[in-house]
C-alpha positions in Angstrom: 1.4 19.2 2.5 1.9 15.2 1.4 0.5 12.9 3.8 0.5 9.3 4.4 -2.3 7.8 6.0 -1.2 4.6 8.1 -4.4 2.4 9.7 -3.1 0.5 13.0 -4.8 -2.2 15.0 -2.0 -1.6 17.2 -0.7 -5.6 16.1 3.3 -6.0 15.5 2.7 -6.1 12.0 0.8 -2.9 11.8 3.5 -1.0 14.0 5.7 -2.6 11.5 4.4 -1.0 8.5 4.1 2.4 10.6 8.0 2.3 11.0 8.0 1.8 7.2 5.6 4.5 6.4 8.0 6.7 8.6 11.1 6.1 6.3 9.2 6.8 3.3 7.8 10.0 4.8 11.6 11.4 5.8 12.5 11.1 2.1 9.9 12.1 0.5 9.1 15.1 2.8 5.4 14.0 3.4 3.7 13.7 7.0 1.9 11.2 8.8 -1.7 10.2 9.9 -2.2 7.3 12.2 -5.9 6.1 12.3 -7.6 3.7 14.3 -11.3 2.4 13.7 -13.7 1.5 16.5 -16.4 -0.9 15.9 -19.4 -1.8 18.0 -19.5 -5.9 17.8 -22.2 -7.1 16.2 -22.4 -10.4 18.3 -26.7 -10.8 17.6 -28.8 -9.9 15.1 -30.8 -7.4 17.4 -26.7 -5.7 17.8 -27.6 -2.9 15.1 -30.6 -2.0 17.0 -28.6 -1.7 20.9 -27.6 1.7 21.7 -24.1 1.1 22.9 -23.2 2.7 26.6 -21.5 6.0 26.1 -19.1 5.0 28.8 -18.0 1.9 27.2 -17.1 3.8 23.9 -15.6 6.9 25.6 -13.2 4.2 27.5 -12.6 2.7 24.0 -11.6 6.2 23.0 -9.4 6.3 25.3 -7.5 3.3 24.8 -7.1 4.3 20.8 -5.8 7.3 21.7 -3.4 6.6 24.4 -2.2 4.1 22.3 -1.9 6.3 18.8 0.0 8.7 20.8 2.4 6.0 22.0 3.0 5.0 18.7 3.5 8.3 17.5 6.6 8.4 20.6 7.9 5.4 19.0 8.1 6.6 15.6 9.3 10.2 16.3 12.3 9.0 18.6 13.3 6.5 15.6 14.1 9.2 13.7 17.7 8.9 11.6 19.2 12.0 12.1 18.7 15.6 12.8 19.6 16.7 9.0 16.4 14.5 8.2 13.0 16.2 7.1 11.0 15.3 10.5 7.6 14.0 9.7 4.5 15.5 11.8 2.5 13.3 13.2 -1.0 13.0 13.8 -4.0 10.7 14.5 -7.3 9.8 13.9 -10.1 8.0 15.6 -12.9 6.4 13.5 -16.2 4.4 14.6 -17.5 1.6 12.5 -16.7 -0.1 8.8 -12.9 0.0 8.7 -12.7 0.1 5.0 -14.9 2.7 4.7 -13.7 5.0 7.1 -10.2 4.8 5.2 -11.6 5.5 1.8 -13.4 8.4 3.5 -10.2 9.7 5.1 -8.5 9.6 1.8 -11.4 11.4 0.0 -11.9 14.6 2.6 -8.4 14.8 3.6 -6.9 14.5 0.2 -4.2 12.0 1.5 -1.4 10.3 -1.2 -1.2 7.2 0.1 -2.1 4.2 2.3 0.2 2.1 4.0 -1.0 -0.9 6.2 0.2 -4.5 7.0 -0.1 -7.2 5.0 -1.3 -9.2 8.2 -2.3 -8.5 11.7 -4.2 -9.3 14.5 -7.8 -10.4 13.5 -9.0 -8.2 16.0 -7.4 -6.0 18.4 -9.5 -6.4 21.2 -13.2 -7.7 21.4 -14.6 -4.5 20.0 -11.5 -3.0 17.8 -11.7 -4.2 14.4 -8.2 -5.3 13.1 -6.6 -4.4 9.1 -8.1 -5.4 6.8 -6.3 -5.4 3.4 -8.3 -7.6 1.2 -10.9 -5.9 1.5 -9.3 -2.5 1.0 -7.5 -4.1 -2.3 -10.9 -4.1 -3.9 -12.3 -0.9 -3.0 -9.3 1.3 -3.3 -9.1 3.9 -5.7 -6.3 5.3 -3.8 -2.0 4.0 -3.8 -2.1 1.1 -0.9 1.1 0.1 0.1 1.3 -3.5 1.6 4.2 -3.8 4.1 5.6 -8.4 5.2 5.2 -8.7 8.9 9.1 -7.6 10.3 10.0 -6.2 7.1 12.5 -3.4 7.9 12.7 0.0 5.8 15.9 0.7 3.4 16.0 3.2 0.8 14.3 1.5 -1.8 17.2 0.3 -5.3 14.8 -1.7 -7.1 11.0 -1.4 -8.1 9.4 -4.3 -10.5 6.3 -2.8 -12.0 4.1 -5.9 -13.5 2.1 -5.0 -16.8 0.5 -6.4 -19.3 1.5 -4.0 -21.7 -2.7 -2.4 -21.3 -2.1 1.5 -22.8 -3.2 3.1 -19.4 -0.6 1.4 -17.9 1.8 4.1 -19.3 0.8 6.7 -17.3 0.3 4.7 -14.0 4.4 3.7 -14.9 5.1 7.5 -15.1 3.6 8.3 -12.1 5.6 5.1 -10.9 8.6 7.1 -11.9 7.7 9.9 -10.1 8.1 7.8 -6.8 11.1 6.0 -7.9 13.0 9.7 -8.3 13.1 10.0 -4.6 15.4 7.1 -4.3 16.8 7.1 -7.7 15.6 4.1 -8.0 15.7 0.9 -10.6 12.2 0.4 -12.3 11.8 -3.1 -13.8 9.1 -3.2 -16.1 8.1 -6.8 -15.9 5.8 -8.4 -18.5 3.3 -10.5 -17.5 2.0 -12.2 -21.1 -1.5 -13.5 -21.3 -1.0 -15.5 -24.2 2.2 -17.3 -25.2 1.7 -15.8 -28.8 1.4 -12.2 -28.0 2.9 -9.9 -30.8 6.7 -8.8 -30.2 4.8 -5.5 -32.4 3.1 -4.6 -29.3 6.0 -5.0 -26.7 8.1 -3.0 -29.2 5.5 -0.5 -29.4 4.8 -0.6 -25.8 8.2 0.2 -24.9 8.5 2.5 -27.5 5.8 4.7 -25.9 7.9 4.2 -22.7 10.8 5.8 -24.3 8.9 8.8 -25.9 6.4 9.9 -22.9 8.8 8.6 -19.6 11.6 10.8 -18.9 13.3 8.6 -16.8 17.0 7.1 -16.9 16.8 3.9 -14.8 13.8 2.3 -16.5 14.7 -1.3 -17.7 12.6 -4.0 -19.2 12.4 -8.3 -18.3 9.7 -10.6 -19.7 8.4 -13.1 -17.7 7.1 -15.2 -20.8 9.0 -18.2 -19.9 7.8 -18.3 -16.3 4.0 -18.2 -16.5 2.0 -15.6 -14.9 1.6 -17.0 -11.2 4.7 -18.3 -11.1 6.9 -15.5 -12.4 5.6 -13.1 -10.2 5.6 -15.1 -7.2 9.5 -15.9 -8.0 9.9 -11.8 -9.0 8.2 -11.4 -5.7 10.6 -13.9 -3.5 13.5 -14.2 -5.2 14.0 -11.3 -7.8 15.8 -8.9 -5.8 14.0 -6.4 -5.5 12.5 -3.9 -2.8 9.2 -3.5 -3.8 6.9 -4.7 -6.3 3.5 -3.0 -8.0 0.8 -4.6 -9.4 -2.4 -2.7 -11.1 -5.6 -4.1 -9.9 -8.2 -4.5 -12.0 -11.6 -6.1 -11.9 -10.7 -8.8 -14.2 -8.1 -10.5 -15.9 -4.6 -11.8 -14.7 -4.4 -8.5 -12.1 -7.7 -9.6 -11.0 -8.9 -9.7 -7.3 -8.2 -13.1 -5.9 -4.9 -12.8 -7.7 -3.9 -9.7 -6.2 -4.6 -11.0 -2.4 -3.1 -13.9 -2.8 0.1 -11.7 -4.0 -0.9 -9.8 -0.6 -0.5 -12.6 1.5 2.5 -14.3 0.5 4.7 -11.7 -0.6 8.1 -11.6 1.1 8.5 -7.7 -0.4 6.3 -4.6 0.2 3.3 -4.7 -2.4 2.1 -1.3 -3.9 -1.3 -1.7 -5.1 -2.4 1.1 -7.6 -6.0 1.3 -9.0 -6.7 0.5 -13.0 -5.7 3.6 -15.1 -3.9 5.3 -12.2 -2.3 8.5 -13.4 -1.8 10.8 -10.9 1.3 11.9 -8.8 2.2 9.0 -6.2 3.4 11.1 -3.4 
C-alpha cells in the first residue's frame, strides 16, 4: 500500500503540512505515517559521553506519543466525506538526527513521498529537534514535498515542472505526469535556459521526446528565456497561478543546492523536490 511520510515537530507549519499530506492521501489512496525525532541535546563537548537518564527519555517519548496521537485525531476529523478514501494513520518515534531518521524510514518501509513544512520551530522544546528541510534537500534520494506555512490543500490543477532539457528529465517528467493523473492536472514544462544561445533544435528534440514517450494530454510548454533563471522561477512560484512547482535537485548547475534551498524558503506554493534522474512511480 502507498504510504506518505510526514515528519513533524508539532509546530503550526508542520501540522499544516500534515493536513496537506492528508488531502493528497485521500485522492491518491495512500496511508499516512507521522514521525517525530527526539534528539539528545549536545550542550557540551562531553555530551556524547554522558548517558541520558532513561526516565527523562521515557518522558520525552510519552510526550511525543501524545502529540502524534492528537495530530492523527485532528487529521481524521478533517476528512472531506465518507465517500472518499480514508487514509490509515500510523506513527513512529525515533532518537537522533532527523535527516538520518527520515532517510532510514523511507528506505526500510519503502515509503513513496515525504511531506513536510518549509519552516517550523527551530526546536520544539529543548530536546526535540525541529524539521530540517535544508539538510533533507541535499541528502534526499526520494520525493520531498515542502509546504509553505498556512498553505491550505486544494485539488491540484496546474503543476510547473522546471527543466533545463537534460535528457534524464524526460523520465522524471513521465513520473510526474503519473502523479498529475490523480488530479487531471495540467503540467507546465517550464524551460529554464542556461545560456542565451541554446539551440532551438535542442528544444524541439526535447519536446518531440515528450510527445513520443509520455502519453499525457495535459502537457504544455513555457520558456523562461526572457526572464532569467532566478527571476523566472521566482515569478513562476509567486505569480504563475500554479498549485505546485517541481524542481530536480542536482549537485551542480542551476538546480544546485543553494538555489533549491533558497526557493524552498521563499516559494509561495508547494515545492516538490525530486532527486536527479528520478524515474520511479510517484505515488
